C-alpha positions as CSV (number, residue, x, y, z in Angstrom):
1,A,119.2,79.4,98.5
2,G,118.7,76.1,100.2
3,K,119.5,75.2,103.7
4,D,122.6,73.0,102.5
5,E,123.4,75.3,99.7
6,E,126.7,77.2,99.5
7,Y,126.2,81.0,99.8
8,M,126.5,82.8,96.5
9,N,127.4,79.6,94.5
10,E,127.6,79.6,90.7
11,A,123.8,79.3,90.0
12,Q,123.0,82.2,92.4
13,Q,125.7,84.3,90.8
14,A,124.2,83.5,87.4
15,H,120.9,84.4,88.6
16,F,122.0,87.9,90.0
17,K,124.1,88.5,86.8
18,N,120.9,88.0,84.6
19,I,118.8,90.2,86.6
20,L,121.6,92.9,86.4
21,N,122.0,92.5,82.8
22,L,118.1,92.7,82.1
23,W,118.1,96.0,84.3
24,K,121.0,97.5,82.4
25,Q,119.3,96.4,79.0
26,Q,116.1,98.2,80.1
27,L,117.9,101.4,81.0
28,M,119.9,101.5,77.9
29,E,116.7,101.1,75.8
30,E,115.2,104.2,77.7
31,V,118.4,106.3,76.9
32,D,117.9,105.2,73.1
33,L,114.2,106.3,73.2
34,T,115.3,109.6,74.8
35,V,117.8,110.3,72.1
36,G,115.2,109.4,69.4
37,H,112.6,111.6,71.2
38,M,115.0,114.5,71.4
39,K,116.0,114.3,67.9
40,E,112.4,114.4,66.8
41,G,111.8,117.4,68.9
42,D,109.1,119.7,67.4
43,N,110.0,123.3,66.9
44,Y,106.8,125.1,68.2
45,A,106.2,128.5,67.1
46,D,104.2,129.4,70.4
47,L,106.8,130.4,73.0
48,V,104.8,128.7,76.0
49,D,104.7,125.4,73.9
50,R,108.6,125.7,73.5
51,A,109.3,126.4,77.1
52,S,107.0,123.4,78.0
53,M,109.0,121.1,75.7
54,E,112.3,122.3,76.9
55,A,111.4,121.8,80.6
56,D,110.2,118.2,79.5
57,F,113.6,117.6,77.8
58,N,115.4,119.0,80.8
59,L,113.5,116.6,83.2
60,E,114.2,113.6,80.8
61,L,117.9,114.4,80.8
62,R,118.1,114.7,84.5
63,T,116.4,111.3,84.8
64,R,118.8,109.7,82.1
65,D,121.8,111.3,84.1
66,R,120.6,109.4,87.3
67,E,120.1,106.2,85.1
68,R,123.7,106.8,83.7
69,K,124.9,106.4,87.2
70,L,122.8,103.4,88.0
71,I,124.1,101.6,85.0
72,R,127.8,102.3,86.3
73,K,126.8,100.8,89.5
74,I,125.2,97.7,87.8
75,E,128.5,97.2,85.9
76,Q,130.5,97.6,89.2
77,A,128.1,94.8,90.7
78,M,128.6,92.6,87.7
79,D,132.3,93.0,87.9
80,S,132.2,92.0,91.7
81,I,130.3,88.8,90.5
82,D,133.0,88.1,88.1
83,T,135.6,88.5,90.8
84,G,133.6,86.4,93.3
85,D,133.1,89.3,95.8
86,Y,129.3,89.9,95.0
87,G,126.9,89.3,98.0
88,F,129.6,89.8,100.6
89,C,129.9,92.9,102.9
90,E,132.8,95.2,101.9
91,D,133.6,96.1,105.4
């Protein structure tokens, strides 16, 4: 933002929308990788290996759940850009 530039003008809104879109795209790609990884899941005969694999899947699913919530917040931020509210304090 320049000294004489209007706060949250169209260029700034486009800039932040681009950042949010890229971030959302990265998160969605991670979700796709997780789904593919879990579908491939090897069936280990050894109980310790199987338990380790299930623990890894559990951790991965918790991470994806947090990212799913983040995607929802990104979408809300993009909606606030569309309505012209982004960048302004809600209170």
